[in-house]
C-alpha positions in Angstrom: -44.6 3.0 -1.0 -46.6 5.2 -3.4 -49.7 3.6 -5.0 -49.4 3.1 -8.8 -51.0 5.8 -10.9 -54.5 5.2 -12.2 -55.9 3.4 -9.1 -59.3 4.9 -8.2 -59.7 6.7 -4.9 -61.6 4.9 -2.2 -64.9 6.3 -1.0 -63.5 7.0 2.4 -60.7 9.1 0.9 -63.1 11.2 -1.1 -65.3 11.7 1.9 -62.4 12.8 4.0 -61.4 15.3 1.4 -64.9 16.7 1.1 -65.5 16.9 4.9 -62.2 18.6 5.8 -63.0 21.9 7.4 -61.8 25.1 5.8 -58.7 26.9 7.1 -55.4 25.5 8.6 -55.4 22.4 10.7 -53.8 23.2 14.1 -52.7 19.6 14.5 -50.6 19.5 11.2 -47.7 21.6 12.4 -47.3 19.4 15.4 -47.4 16.3 13.3 -44.8 17.7 11.0 -42.5 18.5 13.9 -42.9 14.9 15.3 -42.3 13.4 11.8 -39.1 15.5 11.4 -37.8 14.5 14.8 -38.5 10.9 14.1 -36.5 11.1 10.8 -33.6 12.7 12.6 -33.6 10.0 15.3 -33.7 7.2 12.7 -30.7 8.8 10.8 -28.7 9.0 14.1 -29.5 5.4 15.0 -29.0 3.8 11.6 -26.1 5.8 10.0 -22.6 5.2 11.5 -21.2 8.1 13.4 -18.6 10.3 11.6 -15.4 10.6 13.5 -14.6 14.0 12.0 -11.6 12.6 10.0 -11.6 13.0 6.3 -12.0 10.0 4.0 -8.8 8.5 2.6 -7.8 9.7 -0.9 -9.1 7.3 -3.6 -7.2 7.4 -6.9 -9.2 7.6 -10.1 -9.2 4.3 -12.0 -8.5 6.2 -15.2 -5.8 8.5 -13.9 -2.9 9.2 -16.3 0.7 9.2 -15.0 3.1 11.7 -16.6 6.7 10.5 -16.6 9.7 12.7 -17.2 13.4 11.7 -17.1 15.1 12.1 -13.7 18.8 12.8 -13.4 20.3 13.6 -10.0 22.4 16.8 -9.6 25.7 16.2 -11.1 24.5 13.2 -13.2 24.4 9.5 -12.5 27.7 7.9 -11.4 28.9 4.9 -13.5 28.1 2.7 -10.5 26.5 2.8 -7.1 28.3 -0.1 -5.4 27.1 -3.2 -7.2 24.3 -1.3 -9.1 24.8 0.2 -12.5 22.2 3.0 -13.2 20.0 2.2 -16.2 17.6 5.2 -16.0 15.0 6.8 -13.8 11.6 8.6 -14.1 9.9 11.3 -12.1 6.2 10.4 -11.9 3.3 12.8 -11.5 -0.5 12.9 -12.1 -3.4 15.2 -11.9 -4.7 13.4 -8.8 -4.9 14.9 -5.3 -2.5 13.0 -3.0 -0.7 11.2 -5.9 2.3 9.3 -4.7 2.9 7.9 -1.2 4.1 4.6 -2.8 5.3 2.2 -0.1 5.7 -1.0 -2.2 6.6 -2.1 -5.7 6.1 -5.3 -7.6 6.8 -6.3 -11.2 4.2 -8.6 -12.9 4.6 -9.7 -16.5 5.0 -6.6 -18.5 4.1 -3.9 -16.0 5.1 -2.3 -12.7 2.6 -2.3 -9.8 3.0 0.6 -7.4 1.1 0.4 -4.1 0.6 3.5 -1.9 0.0 3.6 1.8 -3.6 4.5 1.4 -4.7 1.3 -0.5 -4.3 2.7 -4.1 -2.8 0.6 -6.9 -1.2 2.2 -9.9 0.0 0.1 -12.9 2.5 1.2 -15.4 3.7 -0.5 -18.6 7.2 0.6 -19.4 8.7 -0.4 -22.8 11.2 1.2 -25.2 11.4 4.3 -23.2 7.6 4.8 -23.2 5.3 4.7 -20.2 1.6 3.8 -20.5 -0.7 4.0 -17.5 -2.9 0.9 -17.2 -6.3 0.9 -15.3 -5.6 1.2 -11.6 -7.6 0.1 -8.5 -8.3 0.8 -4.9 -8.4 -1.8 -2.1 -12.1 -2.0 -1.2 -11.4 -5.0 1.1 -9.0 -4.7 4.0 -8.8 -3.9 7.7 -11.5 -1.7 9.1 -14.1 0.2 7.2 -11.8 1.7 4.6 -13.0 5.2 5.3 -9.8 6.4 7.0 -6.3 6.2 5.6 -5.0 4.3 8.5 -7.4 1.4 7.8 -5.7 0.9 4.5 -2.1 1.5 5.7 -0.7 -0.9 3.0 3.1 -1.1 3.3 4.4 -4.2 1.6 3.5 -6.2 -1.4 4.2 -9.6 -3.0 2.7 -10.6 -6.4 2.7 -14.3 -7.5 4.2 -14.3 -11.0 2.1 -17.2 -12.1 -1.4 -16.5 -10.8 -1.3 -12.7 -10.2 -2.5 -13.2 -6.6 -1.1 -10.6 -4.2 -0.2 -10.5 -0.5 -0.2 -7.1 1.3 1.2 -6.3 4.7 -0.7 -3.8 6.8 0.7 -1.6 9.5 -1.5 -0.5 12.4 -3.2 -3.9 12.6 0.0 -6.0 11.8 -2.0 -8.2 9.4 -1.3 -9.8 6.0 -4.1 -10.1 3.4 -4.3 -12.1 0.2 -6.1 -10.7 -2.8 -7.4 -12.2 -6.0 -5.6 -11.2 -9.3 -6.3 -7.6 -10.0 -7.0 -6.8 -6.4 -10.7 -7.1 -7.0 -11.5 -8.8 -3.6 -9.7 -10.4 -0.6 -9.4 -14.1 -0.4 -7.9 -14.6 3.1 -6.3 -12.7 5.9 -4.5 -13.3 9.2 -3.0 -11.4 12.1 -0.1 -13.8 12.7 0.9 -14.5 16.3 4.5 -13.7 15.6 3.5 -10.1 14.4 1.0 -9.0 17.0 3.4 -7.1 19.2 5.0 -5.2 16.4 3.5 -1.8 17.3 0.9 0.4 15.7 3.1 2.3 13.2 6.1 0.0 12.8 4.7 -3.2 11.4 5.4 -5.4 8.3 7.2 -2.8 6.2 8.8 -5.5 4.1 7.4 -8.8 2.8 9.1 -11.2 0.4 8.3 -14.7 -0.9 11.5 -16.8 -0.8 12.5 -19.2 -3.5 11.3 -22.2 -1.6 7.8 -20.8 -1.0 8.3 -19.5 2.5 7.5 -15.8 3.3 9.6 -13.4 5.3 8.2 -10.3 6.9 10.4 -7.5 8.4 9.3 -5.1 11.1 10.3 -1.5 10.4 10.8 -0.3 14.0 12.0 3.2 14.8 13.2 5.2 11.7 16.3 6.4 13.4 16.9 3.5 15.8 19.6 0.9 15.9 19.9 -2.7 16.7 18.1 -5.8 15.4 14.5 -5.6 14.1 11.9 -8.3 14.6 11.0 -10.5 11.7 8.7 -13.4 11.0 9.2 -16.5 8.8 6.2 -18.3 7.5 6.2 -21.9 6.2 3.6 -21.0 3.6 0.8 -18.6 2.9 1.0 -16.0 5.7 -2.6 -14.9 5.0 -4.0 -18.3 5.8 -4.8 -18.6 9.5 -2.9 -21.5 11.0 0.2 -21.2 8.8 3.2 -22.0 11.0 5.5 -19.1 11.6 8.7 -18.5 13.6 10.5 -15.4 14.9 13.9 -14.2 13.9 15.7 -10.8 13.6 17.2 -8.6 11.0 20.1 -6.3 11.7 20.0 -3.2 9.4 22.9 -0.8 9.0 23.2 1.5 12.1 20.7 4.3 12.0 18.6 2.7 9.2 15.3 0.9 9.1 14.1 -1.7 6.5 11.5 -0.5 4.1 11.2 -3.3 1.5 12.8 -6.5 0.3 13.0 -8.6 -2.9 14.3 -12.0 -3.7 17.2 -12.5 -6.2 17.1 -15.3 -8.8 19.6 -17.3 -6.8 17.6 -17.1 -3.6 19.4 -14.3 -1.7 17.3 -11.5 -0.4 17.9 -7.8 -1.1 16.7 -5.5 1.7 16.2 -1.8 1.1 17.0 0.3 4.2 16.3 4.0 4.6 17.4 6.7 7.0 15.6 9.9 7.9 17.6 13.1 8.2 15.5 16.0 9.5 13.7 17.9 8.4 12.8 16.0 5.1 15.8 14.3 3.7 16.4 10.6 3.3 19.1 8.3 2.1 19.1 4.6 1.4 21.3 1.5 1.6 20.7 -1.9 -0.1 21.9 -5.0 1.8 22.2 -8.5 0.4 21.3 -11.3 2.8 22.4 -14.9 1.9 19.5 -17.3 1.6 21.4 -19.9 3.7 21.1 -17.7 6.8 17.4 -17.4 6.7 15.9 -19.7 9.3 13.9 -19.8 12.6 15.7 -17.9 15.4 18.4 -16.5 13.1 19.9 -13.1 13.2 19.9 -11.9 9.6 23.0 -10.0 8.6 24.1 -9.0 5.1 26.6 -7.0 3.2 26.0 -3.6 1.8 25.9 -3.6 -2.0 24.8 0.0 -2.6 24.8 3.4 -0.8 22.7 6.0 -2.5 23.4 9.1 -0.5 21.9 12.0 -2.3 21.6 10.1 -5.6 17.8 9.9 -5.3 17.4 13.6 -4.6 17.0 13.0 -0.8 13.7 11.3 -1.4 12.3 8.5 0.7 13.1 5.1 -1.0 10.3 2.7 0.1 9.7 0.2 -2.7 12.1 -2.5 -4.1 11.6 -5.1 -6.8 13.8 -7.4 -9.0 13.4 -8.5 -12.6 15.3 -10.5 -15.2 16.0 -9.1 -18.6 18.1 -10.8 -21.2 20.1 -12.7 -18.6 20.7 -9.7 -16.4 19.2 -8.9 -13.0 17.5 -5.6 -12.7 16.8 -3.8 -9.4 14.0 -1.3 -9.2 13.3 1.4 -6.6 10.4 3.7 -6.0 10.3 6.7 -3.6 7.5 7.8 -1.3 6.6 11.5 -1.5 4.1 11.2 1.4 1.4 12.5 -0.9 3.1 15.9 -1.2 2.8 17.2 -4.7 5.9 19.4 -4.4 8.1 16.3 -3.7 9.2 13.9 -6.3 8.1 10.3 -6.9 11.1 8.6 -8.5 11.0 5.2 -10.2 14.6 4.1 -10.8 16.1 1.1 -12.5 19.6 -0.4 -12.0 21.5 -3.4 -13.3 23.0 -5.7 -10.6 26.7 -6.3 -11.2 27.5 -9.7 -9.8 
């Protein structure tokens, strides 16, 4: 620590200065080299090693989202199965890596878009106008948060009353609970029923059922077939010790679940996507009756919508449900994988019962 200015020099320091011989001190260069090596060693010991991988993209809190009207080639059909198109927006922003949205939730008067790198974007949509609200990034979560795969956030549930949020993470197959606004984590767990779900095929869908239970669906192989693992929680899945049971979900052949949402009556909508090389996707929405959801069950449902090329071949990953003037609205968001040349589409449909 440097001494405060104004303190008098000690006699010994004055004497040393006066008695120093003229010319360079041959010992000083050696001392300098030793000091330099010591500093380098301390840095290597105290600073965590860099793996060589770049830091995950962090969205600016004040980013502004630009929304333009999206209409598929040939226009919207009058109906897509049980869904009647209301409108859609193509979203963009002057932000490197913008997009990559893997989950969608609606809370009060705004939409919450969560991307697979731990970034949260909030949009208020009213009377055809879109306003960007302050966003956030998940500081708390698995790992250090430096690399993208330590914030591989794939599924989201937001409590309408408190604003608390539950996020499902791939790679580690964990569920974290966050305080309102995502400011900090409150609890987390790696449930026993999810530990064998694989590194890149974990809790792609998470939904809170009408009775307070939680249902998580494993993604599995994108182009696979057959039942996918699922977990049913008696309560908060982020609280260690919450009882859970295994069950399975059977998606349409060749599809994988990507998100889910609960309907007002308790049934669950499951969004399923199919990858068609090289970079085209299509989506199907399945309705699963609430009465079939239980420990050990094989969840099946009926297809209520087939999107085909209606979403421009983009990757539908997020699903949410809202109620407006007595009608049930179904929302979808697509994942552009952070590629600026691909579209991020937020679409809204009315459910025809």
